[in-house]
C-alpha positions, 0 to 999 in steps of 0.5 A: 535286361530282358531275360530270354526265358519266360519273357513275354513275347509280342503275341502275348505268349511266353517264349517257351509257349511259342517254341512249344507251338512251333515244335508241335506244328513241325511234328504235325507237318512231319507226320503229315509228310510221312503219311503222304510219302507212304501213300505216294509209295503205294500208288507208285507200286500200284502203277508199276504193277499196272505197267508190268501187267500191260507190257506182259499183255502186249509182249504176249500179243506180239508173241502170238501175232509176230507178223502183225506186230512187224507190220504195225511197227513198219507202218508207224516208222514209215509214217514218221519218216514221211511226216519228218520228210515233209517237215524238213522240205517245208522248213528248207523251202522257207529258208533263204539266204539272209542277204536275199531277204533285204533286196 
């Protein structure tokens, strides 16, 4: 009967050597994941700071020029409404009753 401890595996090493090698690879991968997690956290913090700065800048511009900001928001809304209206009208023109398609 084969013993599990110290037996020779198909790769030429013992089971214990294989287990040690796998353990070292797992530890290495865990360290790499931790490093990536830290770098991602740093970048997310940088991105949050950048967005906060830009939001403050936009808020300051709106405070200084409220009429201009209102005009821009109204204009963008009107353009969006017009595009939506045109798309809706176009899709309504292309629709026909299902029974008219076959006669």
